[in-house]
N, C-alpha and C positions, 0 to 999 in steps of 0.2 A: 842794373835796373831791368834791362831787357830780359835777362835770365829769370829774374823774379817774376816778371809778368807772364812768362811762358809757363811757369809751374804753378801760378796762383791766379788763374783767370777769374775765379769766382770771388776773390777777395774784394772788399770795398776799397775805395780810394783811401779812406782813413786808415785801414789796416795796412795798406802798402806804405803809407807815410810812416806808420809805426815801424815796419821792417827796416826801411831805409835809415830811420833814426837810430834803431838798435845797432846797425852795423857801422855807423859812422861816428857815434858819440855815446860811448858806454856810460859816462858819468855826467854829461852836460845837463844842466837844469834848463828846461825850456818853459816859457810861459804859454806857448801855443797849446791848444787843446786838439785832440784827435778823437773826438767822440764818435763811436760807431753810430750811424743813423738808426734811429728806432724804427723797426719794421711797422707796417700797417697793423693797427690794433682793431680787432673785431668790435662791432657795436656792443656796448655794455648790456648784459642780460640782467633780468630781475634777480634780486638778492635771493640766495639759496635755491636757485632754479636748476643747478647743474651739479651732478656728483663729481667728486675728484676722480681722475683717471687712476687705474690700478698701477701702483708703483712697483709691485713685485714682478709683473709681467712686462713692464716697460723696459726696453733694452737701453743700457747706458749709452749715451750719445758721445761719440768721439769728436771733440771740438777741433776746428781747423784754426788753431792759434799757433803762430810761429814761436819757437822758443830759441834761446841762445844755444848755439851748437856745442856739443860735448857728449860725453858717454851716457849721460842720464837722458833717458827717453820718458815720455809722459805716460808711463805705466807703473803700477806698484811693483811689478816684478823687476823692472829695470832699476828703480830707485833702491829697492832692497838689495839687489845684487851689487850695486856700485857704491853704496854708502859705506864709508870706512868705519863707522861707529861714532858714537857721540863724543864730542870734543872733551878733552880733559878739563877745560876751563869750567864746564858746567859742574862737574864734581867738585872742583875747587871753590866755586863761587858760593853755593849753598843759600845765600840770602840776598834777596833783591827787593826793590821798591817798584810797585805797580803805579805808574803815572796815568791814572784813569781820569782824564780831564778833557773837556770840550765845552761847546756852547750850552749843553744841557745843564751844566753847573749853574748857569744864570737863573734857572728856575727855583733854586734853593728848595727843591722838592725830592731830592734823592734820585735814585736810578729811574731811567725810562721816562723822564719828564716829557720828552718830545712826543711820545705816544700817548701818555696819560693826560696831557693837557686837552686832548680831544675826547676825554671820557668824563662826562658830568658826574660830580660827586666825589671825585678823587681829590686829594690835596693838591695835585699838580694843576688840575682844572681850576680849583678855587684860587690858588696862588696866581695863576695866569690871568684870571678875571680881575683880580685885585691890582696886579702890577702892570698889565698890558692891555687888557680888554678882551672882548669875545673872540674866540678862535675863527669865527667866520669873517672877522674884520682884521684881526691881528693874529695871524697864525705863526707857525714855527719859522717860516722863511723870513719873517720880520725879526724874529729873535736873532737869526743868523746875521742879518744886516746890521743890527745894533751891537752885536757881541764884540767886545774889545777888552780882553783881559790885560789891562795896562801894567799890572804888577807881575805878570808872568815873566820870570827871568830864569830860563833854563840853566844858564851858567852858574848862577847862585844856588839854584835848587840842586843841581848835580853835585855840587860840593857838599851841601847839607846832607844829601842822601849818602854820599860816600863816607862822610864823617860818622853817620849813623851805622856804618858797617856794611852797607849794601855793596855788592860786587857786580850787580847788573841792574838795569832798569827795563821794565816793560812800559813802552810808551804808546799810548793810543794813537792810531793813525786815522781810523774812521770807525765810528760807532754805528748802531742800528739807524741813526738819524740820516746816514748817507752823505754826510758832509766831510770831505777830505781835509785833513789838517796839514796838507803839504801843497806844493806847487804842482797840482795834479794835472796830468796831460789828458786824462780821460773823464774827469768829472769837473765841469766848470763851477759847480757849487763847492768851492773850496776856500780855505782861509787866506789865500793870496788875492783872490778876486772879491770876496765878500766877507765883511766883518773886520777883523784886525788888519788885514792886508799884510800878513806875515807868513812866511814859510816855517811853520812851527816844527815840523819834523826835521827840517834842515837845521834849525837852531838847536834842537835837542841832540842831533847827531854831532854837531860841532862841540857842544858842551861835554858830551860823553867822551869824545876823543881827547879833549883837553884835560879831562880829569882821569883819563885812563880807566874808564869803567865800561863794561860791555853793555850793549843795549839791543833790544828788539822792538819791532813795530807790530802792533796788534790790529786785526781787521775783524769787524763785526757786521759787515754789510751783506752777508750772504742771504740772510732771511729778512732783509729789510722789506722785501716786496709783500710779505704778509704781515709783518710787524707794523707797517705804516697804514694799514687799512682803516684805522680810526679816523684818519684825516679826510676820509671820503664820506663821513657821516654828517649828522647834524643833531642839534638838540631835539629831544623828543617831547619836551615840555617847556613851559615858560615863554617869556617874551620873544626869544630868538628861535622858537620851535620851527623846524623845517628849513632854516637858513643854512645852506651848505657850508661846511668848513672849507678852508682854502686848499685842501688837497684836490678839490674839484676844479680848480682854475686851470686854464689852458694857456699855451704860449700867446695866443691872440689877446687874452685878457691883460697881458703885461704891457701892451702897447702904451708908450708914454710914461711908464712907471720905472722905478729904479731897476726892476728885475726884467726889463724888456728883453734882454739878451739871454735870459736863463729860462729854459723850458722847465716848468714845474714837474713834469714827468721824470726828469733826471734826478729830482730830489725825492718826491713822494712815490714814484712809481705809477702804476695804473690801478684802477678800481677792479679788484678781483673778488668782490663779495658775491658774485653770482655762484661761486662754488660753495657747496653746502658746508656750513660750519665756520666759514671765514669771518663773517660779520660778528657772529656770537663770540668766537674765540678772541677776536681782536680786542675785546674789552676785558678779558680775563687778565689776572696779574702775570700769567706766564704762558699758558698753553698755546702751542701752535695749532693750526687747523688739523683736521684728521689727515693721516698720511695719504699722499697721492700726488698726482701730476696735474698741472694746469693744462689740461689736454686741449682746450680750445685756443691756447695761447702759446703753442710750441715755438713759433718763430720768435716771439717776444722772449720766451724762456731761454732760447738759444742765445739771443742777443744779451740777455741779462747775465748769463753765465760767463760770456766772453768779457763783458765790461767788468764784471767782478774780478776776473783773473788778471786782466790787463792793468787794472789799477794797482794790484799787488806787485806785479812785475815792474811797474813804473817806479815804485818805491825801492825795490831791490836794485834796479839799475842806477837810480840817482844817489842813494844814501848808503848802500852796502851794509845793511844791518847784520848783527851777529846772530840773530834768529828772527823768524817771523811767527805769527800766532794767528790762528783762525778760531773763532768762537763757534760753539755748537754743542749738541748733546748726543750726537750719534757718531757713526764711524767716519764721517767727513762731510764736507759741503756737497750739496746737490746729490743726495742719496735717495730722494723721493719720500723719505720718512723723517719724523722728528723735526729738528730744525732744518733739515735738508728737504723738507716738503716743497713740492712744486715742479721739480725737474730732476732728471738723473743724467749726470754728465761727468766727464773726467777733467773738470776744471782744476781741481786740487793737484792732480798729478802733473798738469802742465806747469802750474806755478812752482811746485817743488823742483821739478826737473830743470826748469829755467834758472831757478835760484842756485842750485848746486853747480850747474855748469858755469854760471857766472863766478861763483865762489872759487871754483877750481882755476879758472882763467886768471882771476885777480890775485889769489893767494898761493897758488901752486898746490893747494890741498883743500879738502872740504872740511873746514873747521866751524861750520855753522849748523844749525838745526831748525826744524820746522815743528812748531807746536800745533797738533791737530787735536783739539780739546776732546778728551774722553775716548780717543781712538785706542783700540786694542793694540797689543805689541806689534810694531812695524819698524823694521830697521830703517832709520831715516826720519822718524817722527818721535816727538816727546809729547806726553799727555799732561793733563792737569787734574787737580782735585779741587773743585771750587767749594769754599766754605769748610767742608768736612775734611778730616784727615783719616786715612785708612786705619782700621783697628790694628792690623798686623803689619809686619815688615813687608814692604813691597819692592822686590828686586827684579821683577820680570821685565820692567821697562823704566827708563828714566821719567821722573815726574816732578811737577812743581805744585805745591799746595798754594792756593791763592785765596785771599779774603781781604775785604776792606775794613778799615776802622770806621765804624758807622755804616755808611752806605757807599755805593760805587761812585755816586756824585754827591756833592755837598748837600747836606741838610742840617739844620741847626740841632743843638742839644745832643751831640754825640759825646761819648765817654772818652776821656783822655787817660790812658793807663799804659805805661811802657811795659809793665809786667805781663799783661795779656799778649802783647806783641812778642815778647821774648819767649814766653811759654808756647806760643803757637809755633815759633821757629823750632824750639826744642822738640815738640811733638812730631814735627815733620822730619827732622834730620834723624831722630831715633828710629824712624821707619824707612830710612834710606832715601828720603826725598829732599827736595829743596823747598824754599818758602819765598813767596812774593806777596808783600802786604801793601795795600793802597792806603795812603793817608790823604783824605780828600782835600784838594785845594779849594780855597774860597773862590767865589765867582770871578774875582779880579785876578786870579792866578797866583795868589800868595798863600803862605801857610800862616795860620793864626798862632798866637803865642802858646796855646796849649799843645798844638801839634809840634811846634819847634822844641818845646821842653821835652815832650815825649820822645822825639827822635834823638835828642841829645842824650837822654838817659839810656836809650837802646845802644847808642854808640859807645858809651862808657862801659856797659856790660860786654859788648862785643869785643872791645879792645882787651879787656881783662881775660875773656874766656874764648877768644877766637880759635885757639889751637884745638879746641874740642869741637869746633863748628866747621871751619873751612877745610875742605878736602876730606871730611870725615865720611865714614860709611856706618851702616847699622851693625850692631853686634849680633849675638845669637838670639836675643830677645829685646823688644823695645824698651822694657822697663819692668818695674815692680811697684807694689803698693796696694792701696785699697781697691777693692773690687766693687763693681756695680752690675747687678744682674749677671754675675759670673764672668764679667769681663773687666779688664784693667780700666779703672777710672781715668778718663782723659778729658781734656778741654772740649767743651761742646762745640757743635758746628754753628754755622751762620756768621753774619758779619760781626766783627768784634765790638762788643758793647758792654753795658753794665753787668750782664750776667757772667761775662768772661772775666771782667775785672774783679768781681766778687766771688768767683768760683774758688772753692776751698780745696787746696792741696794741703798735705801735712808733711812732716819730715820723714815719713815712711815711704813717700812717693818719690821714686827715682826713675830717670831715663838714662839710656846708655848710648854711647857712640864709640867707634874706634877711630883714632886720629891717623893722619897719614904718617905719623912717626911710629905707629904700631901700638901706642899706649891705649888703654881702655879708660874711658871717661864716664863718670857717674854724676849726673845732674840732680841735685836735690831740688824738687819742684816747689819747695817753700823755703823761706829763710830761717835757718835754725838759730836758736839763741846762743849767745857766747858761752863757751864752756860746756855746752850740751853734748850728749853722747848719741851718736847715730849708728844704726845697724843696717848695713846693706846686705840683705839676706841672700841675694843671688851670688854673692862672692864668697860664701862660706867654703871651707876646705872639703866638706862632704857633699856639696851641692852638685859637683861634677860639671859645672859650666866653664870653669877655668882649667886650662890644660897644664898650667904651670903654677908654682907657688908664688904668691905675691912677694915682691922684694922691696917695694917702696910705694908709699902713698903720700901725695902732697895735695895741697889745695891751691888752685890757680889764684894768683894775686897775693898769696901769703908767703912771706920770705922765711918765716921761722920753721922749725921742725915740728911736724904734725904728729901727735900721739895716735897710734893705731895698733890694732892687733887682728889677725885673722883667726877665727875660731870655726868650729865645725859648721855652725849654722849662720855664719855671716861674717862680714868685715865690719869691725867696730871702730869707729873714728870719733875722736874727741875734738870738738871744735875749739879754735883759739879763744883766748880770754877776751879778745877784742875783735869785733866783727863789723867792719866798715863796708858792708856789702848791701846789695839790693836784689830782690826778686828770687835769685837762685845762686847757690854756690856750686862749684864744679870740682870734683876730685879726680886727680890723675892717678891711675893705678898701673904700676909697672911690674 
């Protein structure tokens, strides 16, 4: 301890507590919090009175966060130089389930309920008024206190997802609402203290280990500070005009109330609407404020970046996930632009270096990875494609296509269709990616009957055709078939819904993969009729895509001998006289 004090005079007592805990108990779960004290906040200025600081000229801040010792240092150069390459299990897994679930599901209003309940006119605001009351009197913190998903059973769900063919789970750790779903050391607004009084990430980790399924934890709290600005406003019309929403509450206001021990600033952040564009953009469906630095709040920004990082490092230490995930739209968190607007700091590098050093110590090798959403090729990171799938084969970096069935949080009236899920997976793997799909849980944490049936059907298809999926890689082209605007027709983007379920492929539309056994697989994107004849044009003897003559063609799940012939302009296959299949049939070409 004396040695640490000598080299870390400037650290707060809370940070010293963190260091000691790191060195003495790598995996122990503690209920004690170690929140870094919030620095003094300048008096709030008038709305739109201050321009954002120039993010391009602002030099990236090197944070003084201790990390677990090892060869990885908190720089991209060190991470890239030391990372051994993406683990084989990611290539093998190919298909996962996105467990995008938290207290915002209770709003039954889809994604971003916590932010939108403070925006009059939105479905979230209307539903909140109907179900709970006005947000000046019953705000999101009260939702957290009431939230109790009594039917959430990670052990049962993990088995259901595994039976559906998923080889990994993405599990939400904290969304933009800033509420940690684990026994969080650095955020007292968490699921152990408030709401269900359960360590949900701990439960998911146990369930995944028992079912031998990989899992990662996702973090979406980097841009919470501008995402939450709606909570500092008020209605501009009507009977409640001018009554401030509960984001304006202070710790003093909590005296004698259930949240007396919980500073609202640790949930909602602080009012930053003095920066031009923040107030206006806070009520848009998506847009962050204009790129820039919160230049009058640099001490707070530094604190915010540290808290953000320490919470992720807390999860890594306690639960040893197979990967971590950070949300965003630019090259990484805290870049000063895009979702990283507000500050420029090396927080992400600290988190990743700490993670890989811990992995190396625990497992003797680095077999984990870090998803930095939409980041360009970087050895040590994986990227994602949200909603849309690339048109062409993408092999420059590992990636995961992600989309929800319906919305990211539960909303009624979404479409159940296993076919659109299966075709989404096919589109991704044909382009050398992986796929993770969210099937929204009900507010009580359960899956409804439609979702259970849909997942069961996906599992039947995966068991029959898995050799074409798991461990596969892209072929020379992603597929063939009808063209739209000069491009291969493919499943549209967006959350999976009715237009995806009704999207029309035909028996001329095929996708390709190469299995780990070396065979070529051709997925028919529609279900052909029994006895019908199909022609796969890309596999003709004169097309010059195949290096060798075809020796055998079979159909996965069919025991009989398949009738086929290779001609100059294609491979002609006659389907069996009985076709007990659904969605897509897959041909193995040897």
